C-alpha positions as CSV (number, residue, x, y, z in Angstrom):
1,M,56.9,86.6,69.8
2,F,57.7,83.9,72.3
3,S,58.4,80.2,71.5
4,A,60.4,77.9,73.7
5,K,61.0,74.3,74.7
6,I,62.0,73.4,78.2
7,K,62.5,70.3,80.2
8,S,59.7,69.6,82.7
9,E,62.1,69.6,85.6
10,V,63.3,73.1,84.8
11,L,59.9,74.5,84.3
12,R,58.9,73.0,87.6
13,E,61.8,74.8,89.3
14,I,60.8,78.1,87.8
15,T,57.2,77.7,88.8
16,D,58.0,76.6,92.3
17,V,60.3,79.6,92.9
18,I,57.5,82.1,92.0
19,S,54.3,80.3,93.1
20,T,55.5,80.1,96.7
21,L,54.5,83.8,96.9
22,V,51.9,84.5,94.1
23,D,49.4,82.6,92.0
24,E,49.8,84.9,89.0
25,A,52.9,86.6,87.7
26,K,54.1,88.9,84.9
27,F,56.9,87.3,82.9
28,N,59.1,89.9,81.3
29,I,60.4,88.4,78.1
30,S,63.6,89.4,76.2
31,P,65.6,87.7,73.5
32,D,68.2,86.5,76.0
33,S,66.2,85.7,79.2
34,L,62.9,85.9,81.1
35,S,62.4,87.5,84.5
36,V,59.7,87.9,87.2
37,R,59.6,90.3,90.0
38,A,56.6,90.0,92.3
39,V,55.4,90.8,95.9
40,D,53.0,88.5,97.8
41,P,49.4,89.9,98.4
42,A,50.2,90.7,102.1
43,H,53.4,92.7,101.0
44,V,55.5,90.6,103.4
45,A,57.7,88.9,100.9
46,M,59.2,89.5,97.4
47,V,60.8,87.4,94.7
48,D,63.2,88.6,92.0
49,M,64.0,85.9,89.5
50,S,65.7,85.7,86.1
51,V,66.4,82.7,83.8
52,D,68.8,82.8,80.9
53,K,67.9,81.3,77.5
54,A,70.5,78.6,78.2
55,A,68.1,77.0,80.6
56,F,65.8,76.1,77.7
57,E,66.2,73.5,75.0
58,E,65.0,76.1,72.5
59,Y,64.2,79.7,73.0
60,K,63.1,82.5,70.7
61,A,61.6,85.7,71.9
62,D,61.1,89.4,71.4
63,E,60.7,92.0,74.1
64,G,57.3,91.7,75.7
65,E,55.4,90.4,78.8
66,L,53.1,87.5,79.5
67,G,50.7,87.3,82.4
68,I,50.6,83.7,83.5
69,D,48.4,81.8,85.9
70,L,50.9,79.5,87.7
71,D,48.2,77.1,88.8
72,K,47.6,76.3,85.1
73,I,51.3,75.6,84.6
74,K,51.2,73.3,87.6
75,E,48.3,71.4,86.0
76,V,50.4,70.9,82.9
77,L,53.4,69.8,84.9
78,R,51.2,67.1,86.6
79,L,50.8,65.6,83.1
80,A,54.6,65.6,82.4
81,R,56.9,62.7,83.1
82,S,60.6,63.1,84.0
83,G,62.6,64.1,81.0
84,D,59.6,65.3,79.0
85,V,60.2,68.5,77.0
86,I,57.4,71.0,77.2
87,S,56.7,73.4,74.3
88,L,55.5,76.9,75.0
89,D,54.2,79.2,72.3
90,H,52.5,82.6,72.5
91,D,49.4,82.8,70.2
92,E,49.4,86.6,69.8
93,D,46.2,86.7,67.8
94,R,44.1,85.0,70.6
95,N,46.5,86.1,73.4
96,R,46.9,82.6,74.6
97,L,49.8,80.4,75.7
98,V,49.8,77.2,73.8
99,V,51.5,74.4,75.8
100,H,52.4,70.9,74.4
101,V,53.4,68.1,76.7
102,G,53.5,64.6,75.2
103,N,50.4,64.2,73.0
104,I,48.5,66.8,75.0
105,T,47.9,70.4,73.8
106,R,46.5,73.0,76.2
107,Q,45.6,76.5,75.2
108,M,45.5,78.7,78.3
109,S,44.3,82.3,78.4
110,L,46.8,84.8,79.6
111,V,46.3,87.1,82.6
112,D,45.9,90.9,82.0
113,T,49.2,92.4,83.2
114,A,47.8,96.0,83.3
115,G,47.4,95.8,87.1
116,M,50.7,94.0,87.7
117,S,53.5,96.3,88.9
118,D,57.2,95.8,88.7
119,P,58.2,96.4,92.3
120,K,61.6,97.9,93.0
121,V,64.1,95.8,94.9
122,P,65.0,97.7,98.1
123,N,68.7,98.5,98.5
124,L,69.5,97.0,101.8
125,D,73.0,97.2,103.4
126,L,72.9,94.0,105.5
127,P,76.1,93.5,107.6
128,A,76.1,89.6,107.8
129,K,76.5,87.1,105.0
130,I,76.1,83.4,105.5
131,V,76.5,80.7,102.8
132,L,75.2,77.3,103.9
133,R,73.8,74.0,102.7
134,T,70.0,74.1,102.1
135,N,69.5,70.6,103.6
136,E,70.8,72.0,106.9
137,M,68.1,74.8,106.7
138,R,65.4,72.3,105.9
139,Q,66.2,70.1,108.9
140,G,66.1,73.1,111.2
141,I,62.8,74.3,109.7
142,K,61.2,70.8,110.0
143,A,62.2,70.7,113.7
144,S,60.8,74.2,114.3
145,E,57.3,73.8,112.7
146,S,55.8,72.0,115.7
147,V,57.1,74.5,118.2
148,S,56.3,78.0,117.0
149,D,55.0,80.1,114.1
150,H,58.1,82.3,114.0
151,I,61.8,81.7,113.6
152,A,64.8,83.8,114.6
153,L,67.9,83.9,112.4
154,V,71.0,84.8,114.3
155,A,74.6,85.4,113.0
156,H,77.7,86.1,114.9
157,S,81.5,85.8,114.3
158,D,81.4,82.1,115.4
159,G,78.5,80.8,113.4
160,F,74.8,80.9,112.5
161,E,71.7,79.9,114.4
162,M,68.0,79.4,113.8
163,I,65.9,79.5,116.9
164,S,62.2,78.8,117.3
165,E,60.7,79.5,120.7
166,G,57.2,78.3,121.7
167,D,55.3,78.6,125.0
168,A,57.0,75.6,126.4
169,D,59.6,74.3,123.9
170,T,62.5,75.7,122.1
171,V,64.3,74.4,119.0
172,R,67.8,75.6,118.0
173,L,69.8,74.8,114.9
174,D,73.4,75.7,115.6
175,L,75.9,75.8,112.7
176,P,79.4,76.7,113.8
177,K,81.7,78.5,111.3
178,D,83.5,75.4,110.2
179,L,80.2,73.9,109.0
180,L,79.3,76.9,106.8
181,D,80.6,77.5,103.3
182,E,81.2,81.2,104.1
183,L,80.6,83.5,107.0
184,Q,81.1,87.3,107.1
185,C,79.9,88.8,110.3
186,K,81.7,91.2,112.6
187,E,79.1,91.6,115.3
188,K,76.0,89.7,116.3
189,V,72.8,90.3,114.3
190,R,69.3,88.9,114.8
191,S,65.9,89.1,113.1
192,L,62.6,87.3,113.6
193,F,60.5,86.0,110.7
194,P,57.1,84.3,110.1
195,L,57.9,80.6,109.9
196,D,55.3,79.8,107.2
197,Y,56.8,82.2,104.7
198,F,60.4,81.3,105.5
199,S,59.6,77.6,105.3
200,N,57.8,77.9,102.0
201,M,60.7,79.8,100.5
202,V,63.4,77.4,101.6
203,K,61.2,74.4,100.4
204,A,60.9,76.0,96.9
205,I,64.7,76.0,96.5
206,S,65.1,72.6,95.0
207,G,67.8,73.1,92.4
208,T,70.8,74.2,94.5
209,S,72.9,72.8,97.2
210,T,73.8,76.2,98.8
211,L,72.0,79.3,99.9
212,T,73.4,82.7,100.5
213,I,71.7,84.7,103.3
214,H,72.2,88.4,104.1
215,L,71.0,89.4,107.5
216,G,70.8,92.4,109.8
217,N,69.2,93.5,113.1
218,D,65.4,93.6,112.6
219,Y,65.8,94.0,108.8
220,P,64.5,92.0,106.0
221,V,66.4,88.8,105.2
222,R,67.7,88.5,101.6
223,M,68.2,84.9,100.3
224,E,70.0,84.3,97.0
225,F,70.3,81.0,95.1
226,T,70.8,79.6,91.7
227,F,68.7,76.9,89.9
228,A,68.1,75.4,86.4
229,G,71.8,74.3,86.2
230,E,72.9,77.7,87.4
231,N,71.2,79.3,84.4
232,G,68.6,80.7,86.8
233,R,69.1,83.2,89.7
234,A,66.6,84.2,92.3
235,T,66.4,86.4,95.4
236,Y,63.8,86.2,98.1
237,L,63.2,89.1,100.5
238,L,61.2,88.6,103.7
239,A,60.1,91.3,106.1
240,P,60.9,90.8,109.8
241,R,58.5,90.7,112.7
242,I,59.8,93.3,115.2
243,E,60.2,91.6,118.6
244,S,58.7,93.4,121.6
245,E,60.8,94.1,124.6
């Protein structure tokens, strides 16, 4: 059983966090929360997300799972106005998700979850921790997108840098320690990442003012943030591109 009501803005945040990596996802439902863990088709990036029942206007659920086509949820969200409350009900007899927004009812078939795995989150011991404002990240990404298709993240005891190097031009975002909310870094670390993935992840983080980054040398980056009024938590993992000498 699953029956819930949620504000359109919160459902959009949940959808954006997941759909930046996958088009379909298995939602693991419990009486107190829902969660999604998914890897993108290229196995470059991963999302691990959980949302407490407090994020919903109403929430009733048993243990179970729902395979949802996120493009269909986006179609419903395009019908919603700011402040609208969207109703979600699982029709178990027909295995459909029945969605009400305003005077519109949409019945959408669910995706078979048999082929959807629950990937394990790798246990990474990453030496650097940086907490910063997401708007600073977005500005650096916007400046980098016309220069290169990769971006280097660099942390050291004095601050954090994002560097994008093209054939002719270079863009650098330099955030000294006093402009960061937190910095834990004993020695310099650097990893290079595909800019399109990194950009899409950061753009999907709409419900928070800060982002926590864990970084190492040529290791995946782990990005953690909250959303849905801090009733939702998500982690992105992105594999590095190993730089040639």
